[in-house]
C-alpha positions as a LaTeX table, in Angstrom:
\begin{tabular}{lrrr}
\hline
Residue & $x$ (\AA) & $y$ (\AA) & $z$ (\AA) \\
\hline
Met1 & 18.55 & 2.44 & 25.00 \\
Asn2 & 16.94 & $-0.51$ & 22.63 \\
Trp3 & 15.18 & 0.23 & 19.87 \\
His4 & 12.94 & $-1.98$ & 18.09 \\
Trp5 & 12.00 & $-1.13$ & 14.46 \\
Ala6 & 8.27 & $-1.47$ & 13.12 \\
Pro7 & 8.05 & $-4.25$ & 11.46 \\
His8 & 7.60 & $-2.44$ & 7.55 \\
Val9 & 11.00 & $-0.48$ & 8.75 \\
His10 & 14.64 & $-2.19$ & 7.37 \\
Ala11 & 17.51 & $-0.68$ & 8.54 \\
Ala12 & 21.02 & $-0.72$ & 6.94 \\
Met13 & 24.60 & 1.39 & 7.70 \\
His14 & 26.43 & 2.19 & 4.30 \\
Gly15 & 29.96 & 3.43 & 5.76 \\
Asp16 & 28.64 & 6.51 & 8.88 \\
Asp17 & 24.96 & 6.63 & 7.31 \\
Leu18 & 22.27 & 5.30 & 8.03 \\
Val19 & 19.58 & 4.18 & 5.70 \\
Leu20 & 15.83 & 2.97 & 6.50 \\
Leu21 & 13.42 & 1.45 & 4.64 \\
Asp22 & 10.03 & 1.81 & 5.38 \\
Ala23 & 8.03 & $-1.07$ & 2.88 \\
Leu24 & 4.55 & 0.18 & 3.61 \\
Arg25 & 5.33 & 3.83 & 2.19 \\
Asn26 & 8.10 & 2.76 & $-0.65$ \\
Asp27 & 10.36 & 5.35 & 1.18 \\
Tyr28 & 13.86 & 5.30 & 2.20 \\
Val29 & 15.16 & 7.82 & 4.80 \\
Val30 & 18.81 & 8.50 & 4.87 \\
Leu31 & 20.37 & 10.19 & 7.80 \\
Pro32 & 24.07 & 11.09 & 6.89 \\
Gln33 & 27.16 & 10.77 & 9.56 \\
Ala34 & 24.96 & 8.76 & 12.18 \\
Lys35 & 27.40 & 6.16 & 12.90 \\
Asp36 & 27.72 & 7.36 & 16.33 \\
Leu37 & 23.86 & 7.89 & 16.97 \\
Ile38 & 23.40 & 4.27 & 16.32 \\
Arg39 & 24.67 & 0.75 & 16.56 \\
Leu40 & 22.03 & $-1.87$ & 14.44 \\
Glu41 & 21.88 & $-5.10$ & 16.15 \\
Pro42 & 23.05 & $-7.95$ & 12.95 \\
Ser43 & 19.38 & $-9.69$ & 13.51 \\
Gly44 & 18.17 & $-6.37$ & 12.48 \\
Val45 & 15.27 & $-6.29$ & 14.62 \\
Gly46 & 16.18 & $-3.46$ & 16.68 \\
Ala47 & 19.18 & $-1.12$ & 17.46 \\
Gln48 & 21.00 & 0.75 & 20.02 \\
Leu49 & 20.30 & 4.28 & 20.24 \\
Phe50 & 22.80 & 6.69 & 21.74 \\
Asp51 & 20.57 & 10.16 & 21.11 \\
Glu52 & 17.30 & 11.31 & 22.54 \\
Asp53 & 16.41 & 13.34 & 19.81 \\
Leu54 & 16.90 & 10.69 & 17.14 \\
Ala55 & 14.78 & 8.39 & 19.19 \\
Arg56 & 11.67 & 10.91 & 19.59 \\
Glu57 & 12.32 & 11.92 & 15.50 \\
Leu58 & 12.11 & 7.91 & 14.48 \\
Thr59 & 9.10 & 7.19 & 16.63 \\
Glu60 & 6.90 & 10.38 & 15.90 \\
Ala61 & 7.71 & 9.44 & 11.94 \\
Gly62 & 6.12 & 5.75 & 13.38 \\
Leu63 & 9.47 & 3.67 & 12.50 \\
Gly64 & 10.13 & 2.05 & 15.85 \\
Val65 & 9.50 & 2.40 & 19.66 \\
Ser66 & 12.01 & 2.10 & 22.47 \\
Gly67 & 12.05 & $-0.31$ & 25.63 \\
Gln68 & 12.81 & $-3.60$ & 26.74 \\
Ser69 & 10.95 & $-5.14$ & 24.25 \\
Gly70 & 9.32 & $-4.69$ & 20.64 \\
Pro71 & 7.48 & $-5.87$ & 18.15 \\
Gln72 & 7.40 & $-9.65$ & 17.39 \\
Val73 & 9.68 & $-9.54$ & 14.03 \\
Ser74 & 12.06 & $-11.85$ & 12.07 \\
Arg75 & 14.57 & $-10.68$ & 9.47 \\
Val76 & 15.79 & $-13.00$ & 6.45 \\
Gln77 & 19.27 & $-13.01$ & 5.93 \\
Ala78 & 20.67 & $-13.47$ & 2.50 \\
Pro79 & 24.15 & $-15.12$ & 2.09 \\
Ala80 & 26.75 & $-12.76$ & 0.53 \\
Ala81 & 27.09 & $-12.57$ & $-2.99$ \\
Glu82 & 29.80 & $-14.11$ & $-4.29$ \\
Ala83 & 28.95 & $-14.85$ & $-8.00$ \\
Asp84 & 26.72 & $-14.37$ & $-11.06$ \\
Leu85 & 25.59 & $-16.00$ & $-14.44$ \\
Tyr86 & 26.84 & $-14.08$ & $-16.95$ \\
Asp87 & 29.28 & $-16.42$ & $-17.71$ \\
Asp88 & 26.99 & $-19.00$ & $-18.70$ \\
Pro89 & 25.99 & $-19.33$ & $-22.70$ \\
Asp90 & 22.87 & $-18.13$ & $-24.08$ \\
Pro91 & 20.98 & $-20.82$ & $-24.32$ \\
Pro92 & 17.59 & $-19.91$ & $-27.32$ \\
Val93 & 14.77 & $-19.03$ & $-26.52$ \\
Ser94 & 11.58 & $-19.72$ & $-28.31$ \\
Thr95 & 8.79 & $-17.61$ & $-29.74$ \\
Ala96 & 5.93 & $-18.80$ & $-27.83$ \\
Ala97 & 8.47 & $-18.58$ & $-24.89$ \\
Ala98 & 9.03 & $-14.94$ & $-25.21$ \\
Ala99 & 5.05 & $-14.90$ & $-26.04$ \\
Gly100 & 4.29 & $-16.15$ & $-22.26$ \\
Leu101 & 6.90 & $-14.24$ & $-20.93$ \\
Ala102 & 5.57 & $-10.87$ & $-22.48$ \\
Leu103 & 2.14 & $-11.93$ & $-20.65$ \\
Leu104 & 3.76 & $-12.77$ & $-17.56$ \\
Ser105 & 5.60 & $-8.84$ & $-17.80$ \\
Ala106 & 2.27 & $-7.12$ & $-18.19$ \\
Arg107 & 0.31 & $-8.93$ & $-15.03$ \\
Val108 & 3.80 & $-7.88$ & $-13.30$ \\
Ser109 & 3.94 & $-4.32$ & $-14.31$ \\
Thr110 & $-0.25$ & $-3.47$ & $-13.48$ \\
His111 & 1.13 & $-5.45$ & $-9.66$ \\
Leu112 & 3.67 & $-3.39$ & $-9.00$ \\
Arg113 & 1.87 & 0.06 & $-9.64$ \\
Trp114 & $-1.31$ & $-1.02$ & $-7.70$ \\
Ser115 & 0.68 & $-2.75$ & $-4.64$ \\
Ser116 & 2.66 & $-1.55$ & $-2.03$ \\
Leu117 & 6.42 & $-2.95$ & $-1.34$ \\
Ser118 & 6.02 & $-4.96$ & 1.32 \\
Arg119 & 3.14 & $-6.94$ & $-0.42$ \\
Val120 & 4.81 & $-7.31$ & $-3.56$ \\
Ile121 & 8.02 & $-8.87$ & $-2.01$ \\
Ala122 & 6.03 & $-11.46$ & 0.13 \\
Arg123 & 8.02 & $-14.35$ & 0.98 \\
Pro124 & 6.71 & $-17.31$ & $-1.16$ \\
Ala125 & 6.79 & $-21.04$ & 0.30 \\
Val126 & 10.27 & $-22.65$ & 0.18 \\
Ile127 & 10.60 & $-26.16$ & $-1.62$ \\
Asp128 & 13.13 & $-28.80$ & $-2.02$ \\
Gly129 & 15.61 & $-28.88$ & $-5.25$ \\
Gly130 & 15.59 & $-27.04$ & $-8.21$ \\
Glu131 & 18.98 & $-25.72$ & $-8.22$ \\
Gly132 & 19.53 & $-26.28$ & $-11.75$ \\
Glu133 & 16.43 & $-25.21$ & $-12.84$ \\
Val134 & 16.28 & $-22.03$ & $-11.34$ \\
Arg135 & 19.73 & $-21.55$ & $-13.28$ \\
Arg136 & 18.17 & $-22.28$ & $-16.36$ \\
Lys137 & 15.05 & $-20.00$ & $-15.92$ \\
Ala138 & 17.42 & $-17.21$ & $-15.29$ \\
Ile139 & 19.13 & $-17.07$ & $-18.23$ \\
Ala140 & 15.99 & $-17.71$ & $-20.22$ \\
Leu141 & 14.74 & $-14.56$ & $-18.83$ \\
Arg142 & 17.87 & $-12.66$ & $-18.91$ \\
Val143 & 17.95 & $-13.79$ & $-22.54$ \\
Ala144 & 14.22 & $-12.61$ & $-23.78$ \\
Leu145 & 13.98 & $-9.68$ & $-21.48$ \\
Pro146 & 15.07 & $-7.15$ & $-24.83$ \\
Trp147 & 12.00 & $-8.23$ & $-26.36$ \\
Leu148 & 9.58 & $-8.19$ & $-24.41$ \\
Pro149 & 7.40 & $-4.68$ & $-24.13$ \\
Phe150 & 7.94 & $-3.86$ & $-20.26$ \\
Gln151 & 11.99 & $-3.27$ & $-19.40$ \\
Gly152 & 11.46 & $-1.34$ & $-15.79$ \\
Glu153 & 13.96 & $-0.63$ & $-13.64$ \\
Cys154 & 15.46 & $-3.37$ & $-11.03$ \\
Leu155 & 12.47 & $-3.71$ & $-9.02$ \\
Tyr156 & 10.27 & $-5.11$ & $-12.00$ \\
Arg157 & 13.36 & $-7.17$ & $-13.38$ \\
Ala158 & 13.49 & $-9.10$ & $-10.09$ \\
Ala159 & 9.89 & $-9.11$ & $-9.57$ \\
Leu160 & 9.47 & $-10.67$ & $-13.27$ \\
Leu161 & 11.91 & $-13.19$ & $-12.32$ \\
Arg162 & 10.43 & $-14.55$ & $-9.13$ \\
Ala163 & 7.22 & $-14.72$ & $-10.96$ \\
His164 & 8.99 & $-16.85$ & $-13.90$ \\
Leu165 & 10.58 & $-18.54$ & $-11.38$ \\
Gly166 & 6.96 & $-20.19$ & $-10.03$ \\
Asp167 & 7.19 & $-22.29$ & $-7.42$ \\
Leu168 & 11.02 & $-22.15$ & $-7.33$ \\
Ala169 & 10.91 & $-18.84$ & $-6.51$ \\
Gly170 & 10.90 & $-19.96$ & $-2.26$ \\
Arg171 & 14.43 & $-21.30$ & $-3.52$ \\
Thr172 & 15.88 & $-17.52$ & $-3.84$ \\
His173 & 16.56 & $-14.48$ & $-1.91$ \\
Trp174 & 15.36 & $-10.94$ & $-3.15$ \\
Val175 & 17.82 & $-8.58$ & $-1.85$ \\
Phe176 & 17.16 & $-4.89$ & $-2.08$ \\
Gly177 & 20.44 & $-2.58$ & $-1.43$ \\
Val178 & 21.48 & 1.11 & $-0.82$ \\
Ser179 & 24.49 & 3.57 & $-1.23$ \\
Thr180 & 24.74 & 6.99 & $-0.14$ \\
Trp181 & 26.45 & 10.28 & $-1.89$ \\
Pro182 & 24.78 & 10.36 & $-4.51$ \\
Phe183 & 21.65 & 8.20 & $-2.60$ \\
Ala184 & 20.93 & 4.85 & $-4.66$ \\
Ala185 & 18.83 & 2.05 & $-4.17$ \\
His186 & 19.08 & $-0.88$ & $-6.08$ \\
Cys187 & 17.74 & $-5.12$ & $-6.07$ \\
Trp188 & 18.56 & $-8.21$ & $-7.16$ \\
Val189 & 17.18 & $-11.96$ & $-6.99$ \\
Gln190 & 20.04 & $-14.89$ & $-5.31$ \\
Leu191 & 20.14 & $-18.63$ & $-5.57$ \\
Asp192 & 22.56 & $-18.35$ & $-2.39$ \\
Gly193 & 25.51 & $-16.37$ & $-3.41$ \\
Leu194 & 24.99 & $-16.56$ & $-7.16$ \\
Val195 & 23.71 & $-13.46$ & $-8.32$ \\
Leu196 & 20.77 & $-14.59$ & $-10.87$ \\
Asn197 & 20.02 & $-11.13$ & $-12.81$ \\
Asp198 & 22.52 & $-9.01$ & $-12.73$ \\
Arg199 & 26.56 & $-8.69$ & $-12.64$ \\
Leu200 & 28.40 & $-9.46$ & $-9.03$ \\
Gln201 & 30.35 & $-6.58$ & $-9.54$ \\
Arg202 & 27.28 & $-3.91$ & $-9.39$ \\
Val203 & 25.53 & $-5.69$ & $-6.73$ \\
Arg204 & 28.93 & $-5.35$ & $-4.23$ \\
Arg205 & 28.43 & $-1.81$ & $-4.55$ \\
Tyr206 & 25.52 & $-1.67$ & $-2.61$ \\
Thr207 & 24.92 & $-2.93$ & 1.50 \\
Pro208 & 21.88 & $-5.16$ & 1.97 \\
Ile209 & 19.03 & $-3.73$ & 3.85 \\
Leu210 & 16.18 & $-6.23$ & 3.22 \\
Ala211 & 16.16 & $-9.68$ & 1.95 \\
Val212 & 12.66 & $-11.86$ & 1.71 \\
\hline
\end{tabular}
């Protein structure tokens, strides 16, 4: 049967396992060995379900609807990660710049604490140009991060980078990935195929489930 994910739900197959991300509830669901029960559409909007019990459970959980038509949503597809910035030299960061980043990190931390994931990851407007400036700012933040009062997990670090990029954030993709056995979720920021705030070797362990 045809299946359509709710606008706030994102799906990925990691090996044989189906992973769902509910961005309103900030929650992940893993359905092990589900490869014979569902086939995801490349667009990420829907799927083909081959099990009525699974369709009923997904419907009751508010994760989507079955039928010929569903919610009108679109999904952003990020380019595959191909490189990172860790071979680039570390520039000096001034005391004033580090102080500004410390204030920004406090604002980002507060915003994450009181906001749903769907609000945090709202897509900024895309502007032209600025690739060199994106790289420069990403490296500067990497150098300053150990000196900031808030270290945080990957969600915080990605949100901080996007806030630091300002208007240039629209040139990037914020990518969320998952793995199973054991389950793990991770996120990072890319400029096209260039990973800005993580190592390529690490992010390749994860299957992308959401990009904004």
